[in-house]
DOTOR-327846 format. One record per residue (C-alpha): x, y, z; residue number from 1. Coordinates in steps of 0.5 Angstrom, whole numbers, plus 2048, in hexadecimal, padded with zeros to 3 digits. Each point is the difference from the previous one (the first is absolute). Layout:
BEGIN
{pavex {X; Y; Z}; NUM}
...
END
This chain:
BEGIN
{pavex {821; 7FF; 81E}; 1}
{pavex {7FA; 801; 7FB}; 2}
{pavex {802; 807; 7FF}; 3}
{pavex {808; 7FF; 800}; 4}
{pavex {7FE; 7FA; 7FB}; 5}
{pavex {7FC; 805; 7FC}; 6}
{pavex {806; 806; 800}; 7}
{pavex {805; 7FA; 7FE}; 8}
{pavex {7FC; 7FE; 7FA}; 9}
{pavex {7FF; 807; 7FD}; 10}
{pavex {807; 801; 801}; 11}
{pavex {802; 7FA; 7FC}; 12}
{pavex {7FB; 801; 7FB}; 13}
{pavex {803; 807; 7FF}; 14}
{pavex {806; 7FD; 7FF}; 15}
{pavex {7FD; 7FB; 7FB}; 16}
{pavex {7FD; 805; 7FC}; 17}
{pavex {806; 805; 7FF}; 18}
{pavex {802; 800; 7F9}; 19}
{pavex {808; 7FF; 800}; 20}
{pavex {801; 805; 7FA}; 21}
{pavex {7FB; 805; 802}; 22}
{pavex {801; 808; 7FE}; 23}
{pavex {7FF; 805; 805}; 24}
{pavex {7FB; 805; 7FE}; 25}
{pavex {7FF; 804; 806}; 26}
{pavex {803; 801; 807}; 27}
{pavex {7FD; 805; 804}; 28}
{pavex {801; 803; 807}; 29}
{pavex {7FB; 805; 803}; 30}
{pavex {800; 803; 807}; 31}
{pavex {7F9; 801; 803}; 32}
{pavex {7FF; 806; 804}; 33}
{pavex {7FA; 803; 804}; 34}
{pavex {7FF; 807; 800}; 35}
{pavex {807; 801; 7FF}; 36}
{pavex {803; 7FB; 805}; 37}
{pavex {803; 7F9; 7FD}; 38}
{pavex {7FC; 7FA; 803}; 39}
{pavex {802; 7FB; 7FB}; 40}
{pavex {802; 7FD; 7F9}; 41}
{pavex {7FE; 7FC; 7FA}; 42}
{pavex {804; 7FC; 7FB}; 43}
{pavex {7FE; 7FD; 7FA}; 44}
{pavex {804; 7FC; 7FB}; 45}
{pavex {7FD; 7FD; 7F9}; 46}
{pavex {804; 7FB; 7FC}; 47}
{pavex {7FE; 7FE; 7F9}; 48}
{pavex {801; 7F9; 7FC}; 49}
{pavex {7FD; 7FC; 7FA}; 50}
{pavex {7FA; 7FE; 804}; 51}
{pavex {7FE; 807; 803}; 52}
{pavex {802; 804; 806}; 53}
{pavex {801; 7FF; 808}; 54}
{pavex {7FF; 806; 804}; 55}
{pavex {802; 800; 808}; 56}
{pavex {7FE; 806; 804}; 57}
{pavex {801; 801; 808}; 58}
{pavex {7FE; 806; 804}; 59}
{pavex {802; 801; 807}; 60}
{pavex {7FE; 806; 805}; 61}
{pavex {803; 801; 807}; 62}
{pavex {7FC; 803; 805}; 63}
{pavex {7FF; 801; 808}; 64}
{pavex {7FB; 7FC; 802}; 65}
{pavex {7FE; 800; 808}; 66}
{pavex {807; 802; 802}; 67}
{pavex {804; 7FB; 7FB}; 68}
{pavex {802; 800; 7F9}; 69}
{pavex {7FC; 7FC; 7FC}; 70}
{pavex {801; 7FE; 7F8}; 71}
{pavex {7FA; 800; 7FC}; 72}
{pavex {802; 7FC; 7F9}; 73}
{pavex {7FD; 7FD; 7FA}; 74}
{pavex {804; 7FB; 7FB}; 75}
{pavex {7FD; 7FD; 7F9}; 76}
{pavex {803; 7FD; 7FA}; 77}
{pavex {7FB; 7FF; 7FA}; 78}
{pavex {801; 7FC; 7FA}; 79}
{pavex {7FD; 803; 7F9}; 80}
{pavex {800; 7FE; 7F9}; 81}
{pavex {802; 804; 7FA}; 82}
{pavex {7FA; 804; 800}; 83}
{pavex {801; 802; 808}; 84}
{pavex {7FA; 7FB; 802}; 85}
{pavex {801; 7FD; 807}; 86}
{pavex {802; 7F8; 800}; 87}
{pavex {801; 800; 807}; 88}
{pavex {802; 804; 806}; 89}
{pavex {803; 800; 807}; 90}
{pavex {7FE; 805; 805}; 91}
{pavex {802; 801; 808}; 92}
{pavex {7FE; 806; 804}; 93}
{pavex {802; 801; 807}; 94}
{pavex {7FE; 804; 806}; 95}
{pavex {804; 7FF; 807}; 96}
{pavex {801; 7F9; 801}; 97}
{pavex {7FA; 7FE; 7FB}; 98}
{pavex {801; 7FE; 7F9}; 99}
{pavex {7FB; 7FE; 7FB}; 100}
{pavex {802; 7FC; 7FA}; 101}
{pavex {7FC; 7FF; 7F9}; 102}
{pavex {802; 7FC; 7FA}; 103}
{pavex {7FC; 800; 7FA}; 104}
{pavex {800; 7FC; 7F9}; 105}
{pavex {7FC; 802; 7FA}; 106}
{pavex {7FC; 7FB; 7FC}; 107}
{pavex {7FC; 803; 7FA}; 108}
{pavex {7FC; 805; 803}; 109}
{pavex {800; 7FF; 807}; 110}
{pavex {806; 800; 806}; 111}
{pavex {800; 7FB; 805}; 112}
{pavex {803; 803; 806}; 113}
{pavex {803; 7FD; 807}; 114}
{pavex {800; 805; 806}; 115}
{pavex {804; 7FE; 806}; 116}
{pavex {7FF; 804; 807}; 117}
{pavex {803; 7FD; 806}; 118}
{pavex {800; 7F9; 7FE}; 119}
{pavex {7F9; 800; 7FD}; 120}
{pavex {7FF; 7FF; 7F9}; 121}
{pavex {7FA; 803; 7FC}; 122}
{pavex {7FF; 7FF; 7F8}; 123}
{pavex {7FC; 804; 7FB}; 124}
{pavex {7FF; 800; 7F9}; 125}
{pavex {800; 807; 7FD}; 126}
{pavex {7FD; 802; 7F9}; 127}
{pavex {804; 804; 7FB}; 128}
{pavex {7FE; 804; 7FA}; 129}
{pavex {803; 7FE; 7FA}; 130}
{pavex {805; 806; 800}; 131}
{pavex {802; 801; 807}; 132}
{pavex {807; 803; 803}; 133}
{pavex {803; 801; 806}; 134}
{pavex {802; 807; 803}; 135}
{pavex {807; 7FF; 800}; 136}
{pavex {800; 800; 7F9}; 137}
{pavex {7FD; 806; 7FF}; 138}
{pavex {807; 804; 7FE}; 139}
{pavex {802; 7FB; 7FC}; 140}
{pavex {7FA; 800; 7FC}; 141}
{pavex {800; 807; 7FF}; 142}
{pavex {807; 800; 7FE}; 143}
{pavex {7FF; 7FB; 7FB}; 144}
{pavex {7FA; 805; 7FD}; 145}
{pavex {805; 805; 7FE}; 146}
{pavex {7FC; 806; 804}; 147}
{pavex {7FD; 806; 7FD}; 148}
{pavex {7FC; 805; 804}; 149}
{pavex {7F9; 800; 800}; 150}
{pavex {7FF; 7F9; 7FF}; 151}
{pavex {7FB; 7FC; 805}; 152}
{pavex {800; 7F8; 801}; 153}
{pavex {7FC; 7FC; 804}; 154}
{pavex {803; 7F9; 803}; 155}
{pavex {7FD; 7FB; 805}; 156}
{pavex {805; 7FF; 805}; 157}
{pavex {800; 7FA; 805}; 158}
{pavex {802; 802; 807}; 159}
{pavex {803; 7FA; 804}; 160}
{pavex {7FE; 802; 807}; 161}
{pavex {7F9; 801; 7FF}; 162}
{pavex {7FF; 7FA; 7FB}; 163}
{pavex {7FC; 804; 7FB}; 164}
{pavex {801; 804; 7F9}; 165}
{pavex {7FE; 807; 7FF}; 166}
{pavex {800; 805; 7FB}; 167}
{pavex {806; 805; 800}; 168}
{pavex {7FF; 806; 7FC}; 169}
{pavex {807; 804; 7FD}; 170}
{pavex {800; 807; 7FD}; 171}
{pavex {807; 802; 7FE}; 172}
{pavex {802; 807; 800}; 173}
{pavex {805; 805; 7FC}; 174}
{pavex {807; 7FE; 800}; 175}
{pavex {803; 805; 805}; 176}
{pavex {807; 801; 804}; 177}
{pavex {800; 7FD; 807}; 178}
{pavex {806; 802; 805}; 179}
{pavex {803; 7F9; 802}; 180}
{pavex {805; 801; 806}; 181}
{pavex {802; 807; 7FC}; 182}
{pavex {800; 7FD; 7F9}; 183}
{pavex {7FB; 801; 7FB}; 184}
{pavex {7FC; 7FA; 7FD}; 185}
{pavex {7FB; 800; 7FB}; 186}
{pavex {7FA; 7FC; 802}; 187}
{pavex {7F9; 7FF; 7FF}; 188}
{pavex {7FB; 801; 806}; 189}
{pavex {7FB; 7FA; 800}; 190}
{pavex {7FA; 800; 804}; 191}
{pavex {7FE; 7FA; 802}; 192}
{pavex {7F9; 7FF; 803}; 193}
{pavex {7FE; 7F9; 804}; 194}
{pavex {7F9; 801; 803}; 195}
{pavex {800; 807; 804}; 196}
{pavex {808; 7FF; 801}; 197}
{pavex {804; 805; 7FB}; 198}
{pavex {807; 800; 7FF}; 199}
{pavex {805; 804; 7FC}; 200}
{pavex {806; 7FC; 7FD}; 201}
{pavex {806; 804; 7FC}; 202}
{pavex {802; 7FB; 7FB}; 203}
{pavex {806; 801; 7FB}; 204}
{pavex {7FE; 7FF; 7F9}; 205}
{pavex {804; 7F9; 801}; 206}
{pavex {7FC; 7FE; 805}; 207}
{pavex {804; 802; 807}; 208}
{pavex {7FC; 802; 806}; 209}
{pavex {803; 806; 803}; 210}
{pavex {7FB; 802; 805}; 211}
{pavex {7F9; 7FF; 802}; 212}
{pavex {7FB; 804; 804}; 213}
{pavex {7FB; 7FC; 804}; 214}
{pavex {7FA; 803; 805}; 215}
{pavex {801; 802; 807}; 216}
{pavex {807; 803; 7FF}; 217}
{pavex {804; 7F9; 7FD}; 218}
{pavex {805; 801; 7FB}; 219}
{pavex {805; 7FB; 7FD}; 220}
{pavex {806; 803; 7FC}; 221}
{pavex {806; 7FC; 7FC}; 222}
{pavex {806; 7FF; 804}; 223}
{pavex {806; 7FC; 800}; 224}
{pavex {800; 7F9; 804}; 225}
{pavex {805; 803; 805}; 226}
{pavex {7FB; 806; 801}; 227}
{pavex {7FA; 7FB; 801}; 228}
{pavex {803; 7FC; 805}; 229}
{pavex {802; 806; 804}; 230}
{pavex {7FB; 801; 806}; 231}
{pavex {800; 806; 804}; 232}
{pavex {801; 7FF; 808}; 233}
{pavex {7FA; 803; 802}; 234}
{pavex {7FA; 7FC; 7FE}; 235}
{pavex {7F9; 803; 7FE}; 236}
{pavex {7FA; 7FE; 805}; 237}
{pavex {7FB; 7FB; 7FD}; 238}
{pavex {7FB; 804; 804}; 239}
{pavex {802; 806; 7FB}; 240}
{pavex {7FC; 7FC; 7FB}; 241}
{pavex {7FA; 800; 804}; 242}
{pavex {800; 808; 800}; 243}
{pavex {801; 800; 7F9}; 244}
{pavex {7FA; 7FC; 7FF}; 245}
{pavex {7FC; 804; 805}; 246}
{pavex {7F9; 803; 7FE}; 247}
{pavex {800; 806; 805}; 248}
{pavex {7F9; 803; 802}; 249}
{pavex {7FF; 807; 803}; 250}
{pavex {7FD; 7FE; 806}; 251}
{pavex {802; 7FA; 804}; 252}
{pavex {7FB; 7FB; 801}; 253}
{pavex {7FF; 7FF; 808}; 254}
{pavex {7FF; 7F9; 802}; 255}
{pavex {800; 7FD; 7F9}; 256}
{pavex {7FF; 7F9; 803}; 257}
{pavex {7F9; 802; 802}; 258}
{pavex {7FE; 803; 7FA}; 259}
{pavex {7F9; 7FC; 7FD}; 260}
{pavex {7FF; 805; 7FA}; 261}
{pavex {805; 804; 7FC}; 262}
{pavex {7FD; 804; 7FA}; 263}
{pavex {806; 803; 7FC}; 264}
{pavex {802; 803; 7FA}; 265}
{pavex {806; 7FC; 7FC}; 266}
{pavex {803; 804; 7FB}; 267}
{pavex {805; 7FF; 7FA}; 268}
{pavex {7FD; 7FA; 7FD}; 269}
{pavex {802; 7FE; 7F9}; 270}
{pavex {7F8; 7FE; 7FE}; 271}
{pavex {7FA; 800; 803}; 272}
{pavex {7FE; 7F9; 803}; 273}
{pavex {807; 7FE; 803}; 274}
{pavex {7FD; 7FF; 807}; 275}
{pavex {7FD; 7FA; 802}; 276}
{pavex {7F9; 800; 802}; 277}
{pavex {7FD; 7FA; 805}; 278}
{pavex {7FB; 800; 806}; 279}
{pavex {805; 804; 804}; 280}
{pavex {803; 805; 7FB}; 281}
{pavex {7FC; 804; 7FB}; 282}
{pavex {802; 806; 7FB}; 283}
{pavex {7FB; 805; 801}; 284}
{pavex {802; 805; 7FB}; 285}
{pavex {805; 801; 7FB}; 286}
{pavex {803; 807; 7FC}; 287}
{pavex {805; 802; 7FC}; 288}
{pavex {805; 804; 803}; 289}
{pavex {807; 803; 7FE}; 290}
{pavex {806; 7FB; 803}; 291}
{pavex {807; 801; 801}; 292}
{pavex {801; 7FE; 7F8}; 293}
{pavex {7FA; 802; 7FD}; 294}
{pavex {7F9; 7FE; 801}; 295}
{pavex {7FE; 7FB; 805}; 296}
{pavex {7FA; 7FD; 803}; 297}
{pavex {7FE; 801; 808}; 298}
{pavex {7FB; 7FB; 803}; 299}
{pavex {7FC; 801; 806}; 300}
{pavex {800; 7FA; 804}; 301}
{pavex {7FC; 7FD; 806}; 302}
{pavex {803; 7FA; 804}; 303}
{pavex {7FC; 7FD; 806}; 304}
{pavex {803; 7FB; 805}; 305}
{pavex {7FD; 7F9; 7FF}; 306}
{pavex {7FA; 800; 805}; 307}
{pavex {7FF; 7FA; 805}; 308}
{pavex {7F9; 7FF; 7FE}; 309}
{pavex {802; 7FF; 7F9}; 310}
{pavex {805; 7FB; 802}; 311}
{pavex {7FC; 7F9; 7FF}; 312}
{pavex {802; 7FA; 804}; 313}
{pavex {801; 7FC; 7FA}; 314}
{pavex {803; 7F9; 801}; 315}
{pavex {807; 7FE; 7FD}; 316}
{pavex {802; 7FD; 7FC}; 317}
{pavex {7FD; 805; 7FB}; 318}
{pavex {7FD; 7FD; 7F9}; 319}
{pavex {806; 7FE; 7FC}; 320}
{pavex {7FB; 801; 7FA}; 321}
{pavex {7FF; 807; 802}; 322}
{pavex {806; 802; 803}; 323}
{pavex {805; 7FC; 7FD}; 324}
{pavex {804; 805; 7FD}; 325}
{pavex {801; 804; 806}; 326}
{pavex {802; 7F9; 804}; 327}
{pavex {805; 7FD; 7FB}; 328}
{pavex {808; 800; 802}; 329}
{pavex {804; 806; 7FD}; 330}
{pavex {808; 801; 7FF}; 331}
{pavex {7FF; 805; 806}; 332}
{pavex {7FB; 7FC; 804}; 333}
{pavex {802; 7F9; 800}; 334}
{pavex {7FA; 7FD; 803}; 335}
{pavex {801; 7F9; 7FE}; 336}
{pavex {807; 800; 804}; 337}
{pavex {800; 7FB; 805}; 338}
{pavex {803; 805; 806}; 339}
{pavex {7FA; 805; 7FE}; 340}
{pavex {7FB; 7FB; 800}; 341}
{pavex {802; 7FD; 807}; 342}
{pavex {801; 807; 803}; 343}
{pavex {7F9; 802; 7FD}; 344}
{pavex {7FD; 7FA; 804}; 345}
{pavex {803; 802; 806}; 346}
{pavex {7FE; 807; 800}; 347}
{pavex {7F9; 7FF; 7FE}; 348}
{pavex {7FE; 7FA; 804}; 349}
{pavex {7F9; 7FE; 800}; 350}
{pavex {7FD; 807; 7FE}; 351}
{pavex {7FB; 7FF; 7FB}; 352}
{pavex {7FF; 807; 7FE}; 353}
{pavex {803; 803; 7FA}; 354}
{pavex {801; 807; 803}; 355}
{pavex {802; 7FE; 807}; 356}
{pavex {805; 7FB; 7FD}; 357}
{pavex {803; 806; 7FC}; 358}
{pavex {800; 804; 807}; 359}
{pavex {804; 7FA; 803}; 360}
{pavex {805; 800; 7FA}; 361}
{pavex {800; 808; 800}; 362}
{pavex {802; 800; 808}; 363}
{pavex {805; 7FB; 7FF}; 364}
{pavex {804; 803; 7FA}; 365}
{pavex {800; 807; 804}; 366}
{pavex {803; 7FD; 806}; 367}
{pavex {805; 7FB; 7FD}; 368}
{pavex {803; 804; 7FA}; 369}
{pavex {805; 805; 802}; 370}
{pavex {7FF; 807; 7FD}; 371}
{pavex {806; 801; 7FB}; 372}
{pavex {801; 805; 7FA}; 373}
{pavex {802; 7FB; 7FB}; 374}
{pavex {7FB; 7FB; 7FE}; 375}
{pavex {801; 7F8; 7FF}; 376}
{pavex {7FD; 7FD; 7F9}; 377}
{pavex {7FB; 7FB; 802}; 378}
{pavex {7FC; 7FE; 806}; 379}
{pavex {804; 7FA; 801}; 380}
{pavex {806; 804; 800}; 381}
{pavex {7FD; 805; 805}; 382}
{pavex {7FE; 7FA; 804}; 383}
{pavex {807; 7FD; 801}; 384}
{pavex {803; 807; 801}; 385}
{pavex {7FA; 803; 804}; 386}
{pavex {802; 807; 7FE}; 387}
{pavex {7FE; 805; 7FB}; 388}
{pavex {7FC; 806; 7FE}; 389}
{pavex {7F9; 801; 7FD}; 390}
{pavex {801; 7FB; 7FA}; 391}
{pavex {803; 7FB; 804}; 392}
{pavex {7FA; 800; 805}; 393}
{pavex {7FB; 800; 7FB}; 394}
{pavex {803; 7FA; 7FC}; 395}
{pavex {800; 7FC; 806}; 396}
{pavex {7F9; 802; 802}; 397}
{pavex {7FE; 7FE; 7F9}; 398}
{pavex {803; 7F9; 800}; 399}
{pavex {7FE; 7FE; 807}; 400}
{pavex {7F9; 803; 7FE}; 401}
{pavex {7FF; 7FC; 7FA}; 402}
{pavex {803; 7FA; 803}; 403}
{pavex {7FA; 800; 805}; 404}
{pavex {7FB; 801; 7FB}; 405}
{pavex {7FF; 807; 800}; 406}
{pavex {800; 805; 7F9}; 407}
{pavex {805; 805; 800}; 408}
{pavex {802; 806; 7FC}; 409}
{pavex {807; 803; 801}; 410}
{pavex {7FF; 808; 7FF}; 411}
{pavex {805; 806; 7FF}; 412}
{pavex {7FE; 807; 801}; 413}
{pavex {801; 805; 805}; 414}
{pavex {7FF; 801; 807}; 415}
{pavex {801; 806; 805}; 416}
{pavex {806; 800; 804}; 417}
{pavex {800; 804; 807}; 418}
{pavex {808; 7FF; 800}; 419}
{pavex {801; 804; 7FA}; 420}
{pavex {7F9; 804; 800}; 421}
{pavex {7FE; 7FE; 7F9}; 422}
{pavex {7FE; 7FA; 7FB}; 423}
{pavex {805; 7FA; 7FF}; 424}
{pavex {800; 7FB; 7FB}; 425}
{pavex {7FE; 7F9; 804}; 426}
{pavex {7FD; 7F9; 7FF}; 427}
{pavex {7FB; 7FD; 803}; 428}
{pavex {7FB; 7FA; 7FF}; 429}
{pavex {7F8; 7FF; 7FF}; 430}
{pavex {7FC; 7FA; 802}; 431}
{pavex {7F9; 7FE; 7FE}; 432}
{pavex {7FB; 800; 806}; 433}
{pavex {7FA; 802; 7FD}; 434}
{pavex {803; 806; 7FD}; 435}
{pavex {808; 801; 7FE}; 436}
{pavex {803; 802; 807}; 437}
{pavex {806; 804; 800}; 438}
{pavex {805; 7FE; 806}; 439}
{pavex {807; 802; 802}; 440}
{pavex {805; 7FB; 803}; 441}
{pavex {805; 805; 800}; 442}
{pavex {7FC; 805; 804}; 443}
{pavex {7FD; 7FB; 804}; 444}
{pavex {7F9; 802; 7FE}; 445}
{pavex {7FA; 7FB; 7FF}; 446}
{pavex {7FC; 805; 7FC}; 447}
{pavex {805; 805; 7FC}; 448}
{pavex {7FE; 807; 802}; 449}
{pavex {7FE; 804; 7FA}; 450}
{pavex {806; 804; 7FE}; 451}
{pavex {802; 7F9; 7FD}; 452}
{pavex {7FF; 803; 7F8}; 453}
{pavex {800; 7FA; 7FB}; 454}
{pavex {804; 801; 7FA}; 455}
{pavex {800; 7F9; 7FD}; 456}
{pavex {7FF; 7F9; 802}; 457}
{pavex {803; 7F9; 7FD}; 458}
{pavex {806; 7FC; 800}; 459}
{pavex {807; 803; 7FD}; 460}
{pavex {7FE; 801; 7F9}; 461}
{pavex {7FB; 805; 803}; 462}
{pavex {805; 804; 804}; 463}
{pavex {803; 804; 7FA}; 464}
{pavex {7FA; 804; 800}; 465}
{pavex {802; 804; 806}; 466}
{pavex {805; 803; 7FB}; 467}
{pavex {7FA; 804; 7FE}; 468}
{pavex {7FF; 803; 807}; 469}
{pavex {807; 801; 803}; 470}
{pavex {803; 807; 800}; 471}
{pavex {7FA; 802; 7FD}; 472}
{pavex {7FA; 801; 804}; 473}
{pavex {7FE; 804; 806}; 474}
{pavex {7FB; 7FF; 805}; 475}
{pavex {7FC; 806; 804}; 476}
{pavex {7FB; 7FD; 805}; 477}
{pavex {7F9; 804; 800}; 478}
{pavex {7FC; 7FC; 805}; 479}
{pavex {802; 7FB; 806}; 480}
{pavex {7FC; 7FC; 805}; 481}
{pavex {802; 7FC; 806}; 482}
END
């Protein structure tokens, strides 16, 4: 009932704020392709009245997942003042049958955000810079500036799925001719850089987007509404996305789940010091090398599986004074939810040791969550559906462990896949038990093998750092121990 109420409330809110005499200033449909095959569409409509702007956006991708057609979609509505600064927003994302709903309201230099997932409601206050925009306003902003080749801009951009602001650097190329469906159009090629994620957007002098090229073979192009909504009968397989993110290696790693030490060269890094170092993973050396698009950095990394003798039998709950940051509930891991608290108590029982309690949770999640290619959005959602991929397993593990008084980090990185014979992007948890111990509830590893290479750790806002690696890095194993 709470989900329906939230959606209905948002719907009526949009009706109330919709201006009666608004001027439509943009109404654009885009077709989304991956390596030349259509996978979806996006639509953006912008209106203006005396008080400011309203931008409505929607994107839908249709893919084959596990033998059935599934939609992946997002929709949002933003209300902006006359200077394009956000006042409030609603945002919904959907994968398979899983939905997550955001609502945010700006108060001064803060945004109060409510997030609903599977009936559980979380609240968070996000600090905002004095001048922050939303990504959907970029083409309107640039159109307003009367573009000129060679100009450079820098904007602070709020990213609603991550609840974080980041700097977007924009560089305008020289005016050029673009072949758009057989017709020539004058456009500026505009490079937009957000962390390590680069796109090239072709914008007319009036601010209309005709094409956008993104990493990993994604292209969006302007089409009519009819063209956008028309899908081919054959769907692109979701597993194909995994293949495009695969980091191949020259020689397969045999028995990867038994690897206790991996020494490898990680190439294609934008800067030295990007790879985290901790008790388990250390950068041995770095060197500057020639990369795919200019000079890059290569790091020699050594990863060692946590050793049993280093794992203490510290009692739970852990000290809140020392580990409170790693035990507090988050939007992804709602450890204060009654269902999570009850399930954690049921799984852990009377176990007093942190590590042994974490092992019980790890084994329960591995045994009870069905592996699916599409993830849920939170621990509560995973507990209700008992399905999902690595992020679902990790979110549920983190929620249960925190509820049991166990410090947890959520880690994103890469891991060797025997099935794909290369490294794939993956998520797993770490728990504090004398040192940070990597575990893997997706693979059922109480201590994760040494092919788990950490790239980032932290909540949603940190995940943007993965753009500094995806589609750029290579891995060359140098030495392996079992």
